N, CA, C and O atoms as CSV, one atom per row, in Angstrom:
chain,resi,resn,atom,element,x,y,z
A,1,UNK,N,N,88.787,99.069,106.543
A,1,UNK,CA,C,89.634,100.038,105.909
A,1,UNK,C,C,89.189,100.188,104.465
A,1,UNK,O,O,88.752,99.223,103.837
A,2,UNK,N,N,89.303,101.400,103.944
A,2,UNK,CA,C,88.990,101.717,102.549
A,2,UNK,C,C,90.306,101.893,101.767
A,2,UNK,O,O,91.314,102.383,102.276
A,3,UNK,N,N,90.228,101.470,100.522
A,3,UNK,CA,C,91.450,101.506,99.659
A,3,UNK,C,C,91.139,102.236,98.368
A,3,UNK,O,O,89.992,102.349,97.937
A,4,UNK,N,N,92.191,102.716,97.785
A,4,UNK,CA,C,92.133,103.255,96.431
A,4,UNK,C,C,93.387,102.833,95.701
A,4,UNK,O,O,94.236,102.158,96.284
A,5,UNK,N,N,93.526,103.204,94.460
A,5,UNK,CA,C,94.663,102.792,93.628
A,5,UNK,C,C,95.407,104.046,93.158
A,5,UNK,O,O,94.802,104.976,92.625
A,6,UNK,N,N,96.660,104.054,93.352
A,6,UNK,CA,C,97.565,105.086,92.787
A,6,UNK,C,C,98.057,104.597,91.449
A,6,UNK,O,O,98.498,103.457,91.301
A,7,UNK,N,N,97.970,105.513,90.445
A,7,UNK,CA,C,98.431,105.147,89.074
A,7,UNK,C,C,99.660,105.959,88.788
A,7,UNK,O,O,99.594,107.185,88.874
A,8,UNK,N,N,100.773,105.359,88.455
A,8,UNK,CA,C,101.979,106.073,87.978
A,8,UNK,C,C,101.808,106.249,86.463
A,8,UNK,O,O,102.054,105.330,85.682
A,9,UNK,N,N,101.389,107.432,86.079
A,9,UNK,CA,C,101.073,107.663,84.655
A,9,UNK,C,C,102.318,107.565,83.773
A,9,UNK,O,O,102.204,107.316,82.573
A,10,UNK,N,N,103.497,107.757,84.350
A,10,UNK,CA,C,104.697,107.594,83.599
A,10,UNK,C,C,104.962,106.155,83.166
A,10,UNK,O,O,105.550,105.896,82.116
A,11,UNK,N,N,104.514,105.241,84.000
A,11,UNK,CA,C,104.702,103.789,83.728
A,11,UNK,C,C,103.515,103.204,82.968
A,11,UNK,O,O,103.664,102.183,82.297
A,12,UNK,N,N,102.345,103.825,83.056
A,12,UNK,CA,C,101.140,103.288,82.432
A,12,UNK,C,C,101.272,103.380,80.899
A,12,UNK,O,O,101.582,104.438,80.350
A,13,UNK,N,N,101.031,102.255,80.234
A,13,UNK,CA,C,101.114,102.189,78.763
A,13,UNK,C,C,99.684,102.143,78.136
A,13,UNK,O,O,99.552,102.005,76.920
A,14,UNK,N,N,98.661,102.256,78.940
A,14,UNK,CA,C,97.263,102.346,78.461
A,14,UNK,C,C,96.738,101.039,77.920
A,14,UNK,O,O,95.865,101.063,77.053
A,15,UNK,N,N,97.205,99.929,78.366
A,15,UNK,CA,C,96.789,98.609,77.830
A,15,UNK,C,C,95.361,98.292,78.248
A,15,UNK,O,O,94.717,97.470,77.596
A,16,UNK,N,N,94.845,98.897,79.289
A,16,UNK,CA,C,93.513,98.753,79.871
A,16,UNK,C,C,93.254,97.426,80.591
A,16,UNK,O,O,92.113,97.143,80.955
A,17,UNK,N,N,94.272,96.622,80.801
A,17,UNK,CA,C,94.081,95.385,81.507
A,17,UNK,C,C,93.582,95.649,82.908
A,17,UNK,O,O,92.731,94.895,83.379
A,18,UNK,N,N,94.043,96.648,83.595
A,18,UNK,CA,C,93.615,96.928,84.955
A,18,UNK,C,C,92.153,97.291,85.000
A,18,UNK,O,O,91.426,96.791,85.858
A,19,UNK,N,N,91.696,98.148,84.101
A,19,UNK,CA,C,90.312,98.593,84.076
A,19,UNK,C,C,89.367,97.433,83.710
A,19,UNK,O,O,88.245,97.361,84.213
A,20,UNK,N,N,89.805,96.571,82.874
A,20,UNK,CA,C,88.950,95.402,82.468
A,20,UNK,C,C,88.807,94.388,83.616
A,20,UNK,O,O,87.755,93.767,83.768
A,21,UNK,N,N,89.856,94.225,84.414
A,21,UNK,CA,C,89.812,93.228,85.452
A,21,UNK,C,C,89.219,93.745,86.780
A,21,UNK,O,O,88.800,92.951,87.622
A,22,UNK,N,N,89.185,95.075,86.961
A,22,UNK,CA,C,88.691,95.643,88.230
A,22,UNK,C,C,87.232,95.380,88.415
A,22,UNK,O,O,86.428,95.801,87.583
A,23,UNK,N,N,86.847,94.698,89.476
A,23,UNK,CA,C,85.451,94.334,89.731
A,23,UNK,C,C,84.593,95.491,90.254
A,23,UNK,O,O,83.364,95.431,90.200
A,24,UNK,N,N,85.234,96.523,90.749
A,24,UNK,CA,C,84.483,97.639,91.325
A,24,UNK,C,C,84.419,98.879,90.456
A,24,UNK,O,O,83.643,99.781,90.769
A,25,UNK,N,N,85.186,98.977,89.388
A,25,UNK,CA,C,85.175,100.168,88.556
A,25,UNK,C,C,86.060,101.286,89.082
A,25,UNK,O,O,85.934,102.444,88.685
A,26,UNK,N,N,86.960,100.911,89.983
A,26,UNK,CA,C,87.882,101.905,90.554
A,26,UNK,C,C,88.752,102.478,89.490
A,26,UNK,O,O,89.072,103.666,89.535
A,27,UNK,N,N,89.158,101.670,88.511
A,27,UNK,CA,C,90.063,102.158,87.436
A,27,UNK,C,C,89.357,102.308,86.112
A,27,UNK,O,O,88.548,101.453,85.750
A,28,UNK,N,N,89.628,103.339,85.396
A,28,UNK,CA,C,89.103,103.610,84.104
A,28,UNK,C,C,90.256,104.050,83.215
A,28,UNK,O,O,91.335,104.366,83.717
A,29,UNK,N,N,90.048,104.075,81.909
A,29,UNK,CA,C,91.080,104.527,80.948
A,29,UNK,C,C,90.623,105.848,80.325
A,29,UNK,O,O,89.521,105.939,79.784
A,30,UNK,N,N,91.467,106.854,80.405
A,30,UNK,CA,C,91.166,108.197,79.849
A,30,UNK,C,C,91.067,108.057,78.317
A,30,UNK,O,O,91.954,107.473,77.695
A,31,UNK,N,N,90.032,108.569,77.733
A,31,UNK,CA,C,89.806,108.472,76.285
A,31,UNK,C,C,90.819,109.274,75.471
A,31,UNK,O,O,91.143,108.903,74.343
A,32,UNK,N,N,91.318,110.369,76.038
A,32,UNK,CA,C,92.246,111.206,75.353
A,32,UNK,C,C,93.691,110.783,75.392
A,32,UNK,O,O,94.354,110.634,74.365
A,33,UNK,N,N,94.192,110.580,76.695
A,33,UNK,CA,C,95.654,110.211,76.817
A,33,UNK,C,C,95.831,108.672,76.903
A,33,UNK,O,O,96.957,108.176,76.921
A,34,UNK,N,N,94.771,107.972,76.953
A,34,UNK,CA,C,94.828,106.460,76.980
A,34,UNK,C,C,95.533,105.905,78.206
A,34,UNK,O,O,96.095,104.812,78.143
A,35,UNK,N,N,95.520,106.625,79.317
A,35,UNK,CA,C,96.190,106.216,80.518
A,35,UNK,C,C,95.082,105.855,81.588
A,35,UNK,O,O,93.957,106.353,81.554
A,36,UNK,N,N,95.489,104.967,82.519
A,36,UNK,CA,C,94.531,104.581,83.567
A,36,UNK,C,C,94.394,105.726,84.561
A,36,UNK,O,O,95.358,106.454,84.796
A,37,UNK,N,N,93.208,105.900,85.150
A,37,UNK,CA,C,93.029,106.836,86.235
A,37,UNK,C,C,92.078,106.238,87.255
A,37,UNK,O,O,91.347,105.292,86.962
A,38,UNK,N,N,92.096,106.797,88.453
A,38,UNK,CA,C,91.306,106.280,89.542
A,38,UNK,C,C,89.993,107.104,89.644
A,38,UNK,O,O,90.011,108.334,89.612
A,39,UNK,N,N,88.894,106.402,89.762
A,39,UNK,CA,C,87.592,107.045,89.980
A,39,UNK,C,C,87.383,107.237,91.475
A,39,UNK,O,O,88.262,106.917,92.275
A,40,UNK,N,N,86.219,107.760,91.853
A,40,UNK,CA,C,85.867,107.976,93.234
A,40,UNK,C,C,85.396,106.640,93.906
A,40,UNK,O,O,85.174,106.626,95.117
A,41,UNK,N,N,85.249,105.581,93.179
A,41,UNK,CA,C,84.787,104.338,93.724
A,41,UNK,C,C,85.979,103.706,94.512
A,41,UNK,O,O,87.104,103.659,94.015
A,42,UNK,N,N,85.710,103.246,95.692
A,42,UNK,CA,C,86.748,102.635,96.528
A,42,UNK,C,C,87.085,101.237,95.984
A,42,UNK,O,O,86.235,100.519,95.458
A,43,UNK,N,N,88.366,100.893,96.140
A,43,UNK,CA,C,88.922,99.643,95.748
A,43,UNK,C,C,88.544,98.550,96.755
A,43,UNK,O,O,88.487,98.846,97.948
A,44,UNK,N,N,88.288,97.324,96.345
A,44,UNK,CA,C,87.977,96.251,97.218
A,44,UNK,C,C,89.187,95.442,97.647
A,44,UNK,O,O,89.057,94.415,98.314
A,45,UNK,N,N,90.382,95.919,97.255
A,45,UNK,CA,C,91.607,95.304,97.639
A,45,UNK,C,C,91.777,93.867,97.077
A,45,UNK,O,O,92.378,93.011,97.726
A,46,UNK,N,N,91.248,93.625,95.884
A,46,UNK,CA,C,91.298,92.270,95.263
A,46,UNK,C,C,92.678,92.009,94.643
A,46,UNK,O,O,93.076,90.855,94.486
A,47,UNK,N,N,93.401,93.065,94.294
A,47,UNK,CA,C,94.751,92.972,93.685
A,47,UNK,C,C,94.792,92.468,92.272
A,47,UNK,O,O,95.892,92.269,91.757
A,48,UNK,N,N,93.682,92.243,91.597
A,48,UNK,CA,C,93.633,91.796,90.237
A,48,UNK,C,C,94.401,92.772,89.286
A,48,UNK,O,O,95.164,92.365,88.411
A,49,UNK,N,N,94.143,94.071,89.523
A,49,UNK,CA,C,94.778,95.060,88.687
A,49,UNK,C,C,96.278,95.076,88.824
A,49,UNK,O,O,97.013,95.235,87.849
A,50,UNK,N,N,96.723,94.905,90.069
A,50,UNK,CA,C,98.176,94.880,90.335
A,50,UNK,C,C,98.865,93.756,89.567
A,50,UNK,O,O,99.919,93.948,88.962
A,51,UNK,N,N,98.256,92.602,89.606
A,51,UNK,CA,C,98.811,91.427,88.956
A,51,UNK,C,C,98.690,91.511,87.434
A,51,UNK,O,O,99.510,90.937,86.717
A,52,UNK,N,N,97.693,92.208,86.946
A,52,UNK,CA,C,97.445,92.346,85.522
A,52,UNK,C,C,98.358,93.386,84.852
A,52,UNK,O,O,98.640,93.288,83.658
A,53,UNK,N,N,98.798,94.340,85.596
A,53,UNK,CA,C,99.571,95.497,85.022
A,53,UNK,C,C,100.952,94.988,84.587
A,53,UNK,O,O,101.722,94.516,85.424
A,54,UNK,N,N,101.288,95.082,83.238
A,54,UNK,CA,C,102.582,94.605,82.789
A,54,UNK,C,C,103.715,95.539,83.120
A,54,UNK,O,O,104.876,95.153,82.983
A,55,UNK,N,N,103.417,96.814,83.570
A,55,UNK,CA,C,104.510,97.720,83.875
A,55,UNK,C,C,104.612,98.126,85.311
A,55,UNK,O,O,105.371,99.037,85.641
A,56,UNK,N,N,103.860,97.472,86.190
A,56,UNK,CA,C,103.876,97.757,87.630
A,56,UNK,C,C,103.583,99.242,87.856
A,56,UNK,O,O,104.273,99.902,88.633
A,57,UNK,N,N,102.562,99.765,87.179
A,57,UNK,CA,C,102.207,101.189,87.290
A,57,UNK,C,C,101.214,101.483,88.427
A,57,UNK,O,O,100.903,102.643,88.695
A,58,UNK,N,N,100.723,100.434,89.090
A,58,UNK,CA,C,99.649,100.549,90.075
A,58,UNK,C,C,100.100,100.220,91.474
A,58,UNK,O,O,100.992,99.399,91.690
A,59,UNK,N,N,99.459,100.884,92.424
A,59,UNK,CA,C,99.770,100.608,93.881
A,59,UNK,C,C,98.494,100.760,94.635
A,59,UNK,O,O,97.849,101.799,94.500
A,60,UNK,N,N,98.075,99.800,95.423
A,60,UNK,CA,C,96.880,99.897,96.248
A,60,UNK,C,C,97.312,100.618,97.581
A,60,UNK,O,O,98.277,100.231,98.239
A,61,UNK,N,N,96.577,101.624,97.910
A,61,UNK,CA,C,96.883,102.372,99.123
A,61,UNK,C,C,95.640,102.611,99.962
A,61,UNK,O,O,94.521,102.564,99.450
A,62,UNK,N,N,95.831,102.863,101.228
A,62,UNK,CA,C,94.716,103.198,102.087
A,62,UNK,C,C,94.145,104.536,101.723
A,62,UNK,O,O,94.893,105.507,101.607
A,63,UNK,N,N,92.858,104.628,101.541
A,63,UNK,CA,C,92.177,105.866,101.185
A,63,UNK,C,C,92.218,106.866,102.336
A,63,UNK,O,O,92.156,106.490,103.507
A,64,UNK,N,N,92.321,108.116,101.988
A,64,UNK,CA,C,92.401,109.173,103.032
A,64,UNK,C,C,91.003,109.679,103.315
A,64,UNK,O,O,90.825,110.564,104.153
């Protein structure tokens, strides 16, 4: 199965912990609005970003 990460931009505070811990580069931080966003790279389902996020703004989901 392939996975991706949904980012709730309302909850994201732009701390970048998720992007720094992501081993695949699935998550990046937008330079303008300082919020996390998902790239086209598939998530390896490691859950590091989920545990690192202080506001629970992330959710791993099955890619479509």
